[in-house]
C-alpha positions in Angstrom: -18.0 7.2 -30.9 -18.4 4.8 -28.1 -20.0 5.6 -24.9 -17.8 4.2 -22.1 -17.6 4.5 -18.4 -14.2 5.5 -16.6 -13.9 4.1 -13.1 -12.1 6.7 -10.9 -10.2 5.3 -7.8 -10.6 6.8 -4.4 -7.2 8.7 -4.4 -8.2 10.5 -7.6 -11.8 11.4 -7.1 -11.1 14.7 -5.5 -10.0 15.7 -9.2 -13.2 14.4 -10.7 -15.7 16.3 -8.4 -16.0 13.2 -6.2 -17.3 11.0 -9.0 -16.5 7.2 -8.8 -17.6 6.8 -12.5 -17.4 9.3 -15.3 -19.3 8.7 -18.7 -17.1 9.7 -21.7 -17.2 9.3 -25.3 -14.3 8.3 -27.5 -12.9 5.7 -30.0 -9.8 4.6 -28.1 -8.8 4.4 -24.5 -6.4 7.3 -25.1 -9.1 9.5 -26.6 -11.4 8.7 -23.7 -8.8 9.6 -21.1 -7.8 12.8 -22.8 -11.4 14.0 -23.1 -11.9 13.3 -19.6 -8.9 15.2 -18.4 -9.8 18.0 -20.6 -12.9 18.4 -18.3 -11.0 17.4 -15.1 -7.6 18.9 -15.6 -6.3 17.7 -12.2 -6.5 14.1 -13.3 -4.2 14.8 -16.3 -1.2 15.3 -14.0 -1.6 12.0 -12.4 -2.3 9.9 -15.6 0.1 11.4 -18.1 3.7 12.6 -18.1 4.5 16.2 -19.2 5.3 14.5 -22.6 1.7 13.1 -22.8 2.7 9.4 -22.0 0.7 7.4 -19.5 2.6 7.1 -16.3 4.1 3.8 -15.2 2.7 3.7 -11.8 -0.8 3.8 -13.0 -2.3 0.8 -14.7 -5.2 1.2 -17.1 -7.7 -1.5 -18.0 -10.3 -1.9 -20.8 -12.8 -4.1 -19.0 -10.5 -6.7 -17.3 -7.5 -6.4 -19.6 -4.4 -4.3 -19.2 -4.1 -2.0 -22.3 -0.4 -2.4 -22.0 -0.9 -5.8 -23.6 -3.5 -4.7 -26.2 -2.8 -1.4 -28.2 -1.9 0.7 -25.3 -3.7 4.1 -25.5 -4.8 3.1 -29.2 -6.7 0.2 -27.7 -10.2 0.7 -29.3 -13.4 0.9 -27.1 -17.0 0.1 -27.9 -20.4 1.0 -26.3 -20.8 -0.3 -22.8 -16.9 -0.7 -22.2 -15.5 0.0 -18.8 -12.0 1.8 -18.5 -10.5 1.5 -15.0 -7.7 3.5 -13.6 -5.7 1.4 -11.0 -2.9 3.4 -9.3 -0.3 2.0 -7.0 -1.5 2.5 -3.5 1.5 2.9 -0.4 1.2 -6.1 -14.9 3.7 -12.1 -21.3 1.6 -15.0 -21.2 -1.6 -15.9 -19.4 -1.3 -17.8 -16.2 -3.1 -21.2 -16.2 -3.0 -22.3 -12.5 -4.5 -25.8 -13.4 -1.9 -26.4 -16.1 1.1 -25.1 -14.3 0.8 -24.5 -10.4 3.4 -22.0 -9.6 3.2 -23.0 -6.0 4.3 -26.6 -6.5 7.7 -26.2 -4.9 6.2 -24.7 -1.9 3.5 -27.4 -1.7 5.9 -30.2 -1.8 8.2 -28.8 0.7 5.3 -28.4 3.2 3.9 -31.8 2.3 7.3 -33.4 3.0 7.4 -31.8 6.5 3.8 -32.9 7.1 4.5 -36.5 6.8 6.9 -36.6 9.9 4.3 -36.4 12.7 0.7 -37.2 13.1 -1.8 -34.9 14.8 -2.1 -35.1 18.6 -5.4 -35.5 20.7 -5.3 -31.8 21.3 -4.7 -30.8 17.8 -7.5 -33.2 16.5 -10.0 -31.5 19.0 -8.8 -27.9 18.2 -9.0 -28.4 14.4 -11.9 -30.7 14.2 -13.9 -28.3 12.0 -11.0 -28.3 9.5 -10.8 -32.2 9.7 -14.3 -32.4 8.4 -13.4 -30.7 5.2 -12.3 -32.8 2.4 -10.1 -30.0 1.1 -8.2 -29.9 4.5 -8.6 -33.1 6.5 -5.8 -34.7 8.5 -3.1 -34.3 5.8 -4.1 -30.7 5.2 -4.0 -29.8 8.9 -0.5 -31.4 9.1 0.5 -29.1 6.2 -0.7 -26.1 8.0 1.0 -27.1 11.2 4.4 -27.6 9.4 4.2 -24.4 7.3 6.3 -21.3 7.7 4.6 -18.1 6.9 6.4 -14.6 7.3 4.1 -11.5 7.7 6.0 -8.2 7.0 4.2 -5.6 8.8 2.2 -6.1 12.2 -0.2 -3.3 11.6 -3.7 -3.1 10.0 -3.2 -5.8 7.5 -0.8 -8.0 9.5 -3.2 -8.1 12.7 -6.0 -10.0 11.1 -3.8 -12.1 8.9 -1.7 -13.2 12.0 -4.7 -13.9 14.0 -6.3 -16.2 11.5 -3.2 -17.9 10.5 -2.4 -18.7 14.3 -6.0 -19.8 14.8 -5.9 -22.3 12.0 -2.7 -23.7 13.1 0.1 -22.4 10.9 3.1 -23.9 12.8 5.6 -21.1 12.4 4.7 -17.4 12.0 7.3 -14.7 11.6 6.5 -11.0 12.2 8.6 -8.3 10.9 7.9 -4.8 12.5 9.9 -2.3 14.6 7.1 0.0 15.6 5.5 0.5 18.9 1.8 0.4 19.5 0.3 4.0 19.4 -3.3 5.0 20.3 -4.2 5.9 16.7 -3.5 2.2 15.8 -6.2 0.9 17.9 -9.0 1.9 15.6 -8.0 -0.8 13.1 -5.0 -3.0 14.5 -7.0 -5.5 16.4 -4.1 -7.4 17.8 -3.5 -4.7 20.3 -5.3 -3.0 23.3 -5.0 0.3 25.1 -2.7 -1.4 27.7 -0.2 -2.1 25.0 0.4 1.4 24.0 4.1 2.2 23.9 5.2 -1.5 23.6 6.8 -3.1 20.7 4.2 -4.5 18.3 5.9 -7.8 17.5 6.4 -8.5 21.3 2.7 -7.9 22.0 1.6 -9.9 18.9 3.8 -12.8 19.7 2.4 -13.2 23.2 -1.1 -12.7 22.1 -0.8 -15.2 19.3 0.8 -17.8 21.4 -1.7 -17.2 24.1 -4.5 -18.0 21.6 -2.7 -21.0 20.2 0.1 -22.5 22.2 0.8 -24.9 19.4 2.1 -22.1 17.2 5.6 -20.8 17.2 5.7 -17.0 16.6 9.1 -15.4 15.7 9.5 -11.6 16.4 11.8 -9.9 13.9 11.9 -6.4 15.6 13.9 -4.6 13.1 13.4 -2.8 9.7 13.5 -5.2 6.8 16.4 -3.8 4.6 18.5 -4.8 1.5 21.0 -6.1 4.0 19.0 -8.6 6.0 15.8 -9.3 3.7 17.3 -12.4 2.0 18.2 -14.0 5.3 15.0 -13.3 6.9 12.7 -14.5 4.0 14.7 -17.5 3.3 13.4 -19.4 6.3 9.8 -19.2 5.3 7.5 -20.8 2.6 5.2 -17.9 2.1 5.6 -14.1 2.5 2.6 -11.9 3.3 3.1 -8.2 2.3 1.4 -6.1 5.0 3.7 -3.0 4.4 2.6 0.6 4.4 5.3 2.1 2.2 6.5 1.6 -1.3 10.2 1.1 -0.6 9.4 -2.0 1.7 6.8 -3.2 -0.9 9.3 -3.3 -3.7 11.9 -4.9 -1.4 9.6 -7.8 -0.4 8.6 -8.2 -4.1 12.1 -8.4 -5.2 13.3 -10.8 -2.6 10.5 -13.1 -3.1 11.3 -13.2 -6.9 14.9 -13.8 -6.3 14.2 -16.5 -3.6 11.4 -18.2 -5.6 8.7 -17.6 -3.0 5.0 -16.6 -3.4 4.3 -12.9 -2.1 0.8 -12.5 -0.9 -0.1 -8.9 -1.6 -2.5 -6.5 0.1 -2.9 -2.8 0.2 -5.6 -0.3 1.5 -6.7 3.3 0.9 -9.6 5.0 2.7 -12.5 2.6 1.7 -10.8 0.6 -1.0 -8.5 -2.4 -1.0 -6.4 -4.6 -3.4 -5.1 -8.1 -3.0 -3.1 -10.6 -5.4 -0.6 -13.3 -5.2 2.6 -12.5 -6.9 4.6 -15.6 -7.9 7.2 -14.9 -10.7 7.7 -18.8 -11.3 4.8 -18.6 -13.8 2.9 -15.5 -13.0 3.7 -11.8 -12.6 5.4 -10.0 -10.0 4.6 -6.6 -8.4 7.0 -4.8 -10.8 5.0 -6.4 -13.7 2.1 -4.3 -12.6 3.9 -1.2 -11.5 7.5 -1.0 -12.8 8.1 2.2 -10.9 6.7 3.7 -7.7 4.9 7.0 -7.6 6.8 10.1 -6.8 7.2 10.6 -3.0 4.1 12.2 -1.5 1.9 11.7 -4.4 0.0 8.8 -2.8 -1.0 9.6 0.7 -0.4 7.0 3.6 -3.2 6.0 5.8 -1.8 8.5 8.4 -2.5 11.2 5.9 -5.6 10.0 4.0 -7.3 7.9 6.7 -8.7 4.4 6.4 -12.0 2.8 7.4 -11.3 0.7 10.5 -12.7 -2.6 9.1 -11.0 -2.3 5.7 -7.7 -3.9 6.7 -9.5 -6.7 8.3 -11.4 -7.5 5.2 -8.2 -7.4 3.0 -6.0 -9.1 5.6 -8.5 -12.0 5.9 -8.3 -12.4 2.1 -4.4 -12.4 2.4 -4.7 -15.2 5.2 -7.1 -17.1 3.0 -4.7 -17.0 0.1 -1.8 -18.2 2.3 -3.9 -21.2 3.6 -4.9 -22.2 0.1 -1.2 -22.2 -1.0 -0.4 -24.3 1.8 -3.1 -26.7 1.1 -2.8 -26.8 -2.5 -6.5 -26.1 -2.6 -8.5 -23.9 -5.0 -7.1 -21.2 -7.3 -4.8 -18.7 -5.7 -4.9 -15.0 -7.0 -2.0 -15.6 -9.1 -2.4 -13.4 -12.4 -5.5 -11.7 -10.8 -5.9 -8.5 -9.0 -8.8 -8.4 -6.7 -10.4 -4.9 -6.0 -12.7 -4.2 -3.1 -14.9 -1.1 -2.6 -16.4 -1.0 0.8 -18.8 1.8 0.0 -20.2 0.0 -3.0 -19.7 -3.3 -1.2 -18.5 -4.6 -4.4 -15.6 -7.0 -5.6 -14.0 -6.6 -9.0 -11.3 -8.8 -10.6 -8.7 -7.7 -13.2 -6.4 -9.9 -15.1 -2.7 -9.5 -14.6 0.1 -10.7 -17.1 3.6 -11.5 -16.6 5.6 -8.6 -18.4 8.0 -9.9 -20.8 10.1 -6.6 -20.3 10.2 -6.9 -16.5 13.7 -5.9 -15.2 13.4 -8.4 -12.4 11.3 -11.5 -13.6 11.3 -11.2 -17.4 13.4 -13.4 -19.7 15.9 -10.6 -20.2 16.0 -9.5 -16.6 18.9 -7.1 -15.7 18.2 -6.9 -12.0 20.1 -9.8 -10.2 20.0 -8.7 -6.7 18.5 -6.3 -4.2 19.0 -2.5 -4.6 18.8 0.5 -2.5 14.9 0.8 -2.2 15.0 4.3 -0.4 16.9 5.7 -3.2 14.5 3.9 -5.8 11.4 5.4 -4.1 12.9 8.6 -3.2 12.5 8.5 0.4 14.9 8.6 3.4 16.2 5.2 4.8 14.3 3.8 7.8 15.7 4.9 11.2 18.1 7.5 9.7 18.4 10.9 11.4 16.2 13.6 9.7 18.3 15.0 6.9 18.8 18.7 6.5 15.9 20.1 4.4 16.5 21.3 1.0 13.8 24.0 1.4 13.7 27.0 3.7 12.1 26.1 7.1 10.9 27.8 10.3 10.4 26.4 13.7 7.0 26.3 15.4 8.4 28.8 18.0 9.7 31.2 15.6 6.4 31.1 13.6 4.5 32.0 16.8 6.8 35.0 17.2 6.2 36.1 13.6 2.4 35.7 13.7 2.4 38.2 16.6 4.5 40.7 14.5 3.3 43.7 12.6 3.7 41.7 9.3 2.5 38.2 10.0 3.1 35.6 7.1 0.4 34.1 4.9 -0.3 30.7 6.4 -0.9 28.0 3.7 -2.4 24.7 5.0 -1.9 21.9 2.4 -3.6 19.2 4.2 -7.2 17.7 3.2 -10.4 19.3 4.5 -11.1 16.4 7.0 -7.7 17.2 8.7 -8.5 20.9 8.7 -11.7 20.1 10.6 -9.7 18.3 13.4 -7.4 21.4 14.0 -5.8 24.3 12.1 -3.8 27.4 12.8 -5.8 30.6 13.2 -6.0 32.6 10.0 -4.6 29.9 7.7 -5.8 29.2 4.1 -6.7 25.7 3.1 -5.5 24.5 -0.3 -4.9 20.7 -0.3 -1.4 20.0 -1.7 -2.6 18.1 -5.0 -4.9 21.1 -5.8 -2.2 23.7 -5.3 -1.0 23.9 -9.0 -4.6 25.0 -10.2 -5.0 27.5 -7.2 -1.8 29.4 -7.3 -3.8 32.7 -7.7 -4.9 32.4 -4.1 -1.3 32.6 -2.9 -0.1 35.2 -5.5 0.6 38.5 -3.8 1.7 37.3 -0.3 5.1 38.5 0.5 5.9 36.0 3.1 4.3 32.4 3.1 4.6 29.6 5.6 3.3 26.3 4.4 2.3 23.4 6.8 0.7 20.0 6.9 0.6 17.4 9.6 4.3 16.5 9.9 6.1 18.8 7.3 6.6 16.3 4.3 3.6 17.3 2.3 4.2 20.9 3.0 8.0 20.5 2.0 6.9 19.3 -1.5 4.5 22.2 -1.8 7.1 24.7 -0.6 9.5 23.3 -3.2 6.8 23.5 -5.9 6.0 27.4 -5.0 9.8 28.1 -5.1 10.3 26.5 -8.4 7.4 28.6 -9.7 9.2 31.7 -8.7 7.4 32.5 -5.5 9.8 34.1 -2.9 9.6 34.2 0.9 8.1 30.8 1.1 9.1 28.6 4.0 8.1 25.3 5.4 6.8 24.8 9.0 9.3 22.3 10.3 7.5 19.3 11.9 4.1 20.5 10.7 1.1 21.2 12.9 2.2 18.5 15.0 5.2 20.4 16.2 3.0 23.3 16.7 0.8 21.3 19.1 3.8 20.0 20.9 5.9 23.2 21.2 3.4 26.1 21.2 -0.3 25.1 21.8 -0.6 21.7 23.8 -4.3 22.2 23.8 -4.5 21.7 20.0 -6.1 18.3 19.1 -3.6 15.9 17.5 -4.4 12.9 15.3 
């Protein structure tokens, strides 16, 4: 048997004793993974379906090759091989960028506009350091000035991306976001200050970017991107940058870019790790080639649930800005057909090869999807901006729970958040079992007649409540609104995050 190393991504390390790398023996990738999950059972639920098949929202690589294009889980391994697990966070032919530049249409359209007007005296002075670069020069700077780039999401990734694109002189920048600035944004969203709290992000961002560079036009799209408006919004831009924080919008952006023939500059972040790529279906893979389906709702925590190192979106966002600039200039080799992985703790970059999936429902030769779909339904999440739907699990309000805790028979409090969240604040007498560990720790709940499950906002605890009820537990309810509701309605002195 071969001795190989299995790279464990941050989202799954809690099921591997915190290990980033696990040495395992085996003859094939499948054998390696099954031997590993025999020791770390929690990993098995995330890698395999109940039928024993690898899940579609987790990509597995042998060295830098996706095993879907080798022999799948029968792919042989040898001593020294590295097996990488790459889950979706918030894959035929090889792509030869020098032989067939997938960005030629965009490049020509930008170049055609760039011939219309020479640089002004102010532009020449402002961009003088660019003009000294042979890869940019006067003609390249004119391309930047006449380019149109849409940034979907004006948060952690969108902030550094927008700042640098405005600084280098991208002439038209569109920003799509309908959120308002919150105090918790300021740790990483560098477009905003304390004085901006409560204001619409796109309005603040527009004013700040235009103050930094008056020659840049910033268009604020202060509405959610949906299947109804996405094609109209994206159509007016050359390049789309994905700075989203949810799977529904990520698949929407990908699909609209494929249908419109536009490059999609992708970035995602999780705790200390980031990913970046350029998806361009004209001669490379799209996001669906890598992840045909999203993970189940709640399986992959958001930044609000899992946390993120403040500088991480800056690093990934600047990579996205760099890729957009390269595409506009027609310089270098964009990340088409390549997935760049960054680990801040190890300060390391890795690159994995991506292939166009011949069976992709969207961009493959036999594609069946010809338009946009209902992405909330596809991802199993409620539509943006819709009223909260009635819960399909029993619930209790914060005020009612406060009364019950003072009764003769108080309920068993089950906190399904992460230990770091518990340290910030928790309800007195609560029992901590992180939601993803719950299936392996059911014995700690057995025997409780009444159980109230809570998390930060009520979403993770709703899933945990449903799990317990499905396993035969009775008297289980979800705390509506989570510990946030408790802090607002019962104990205003409780710390919020």
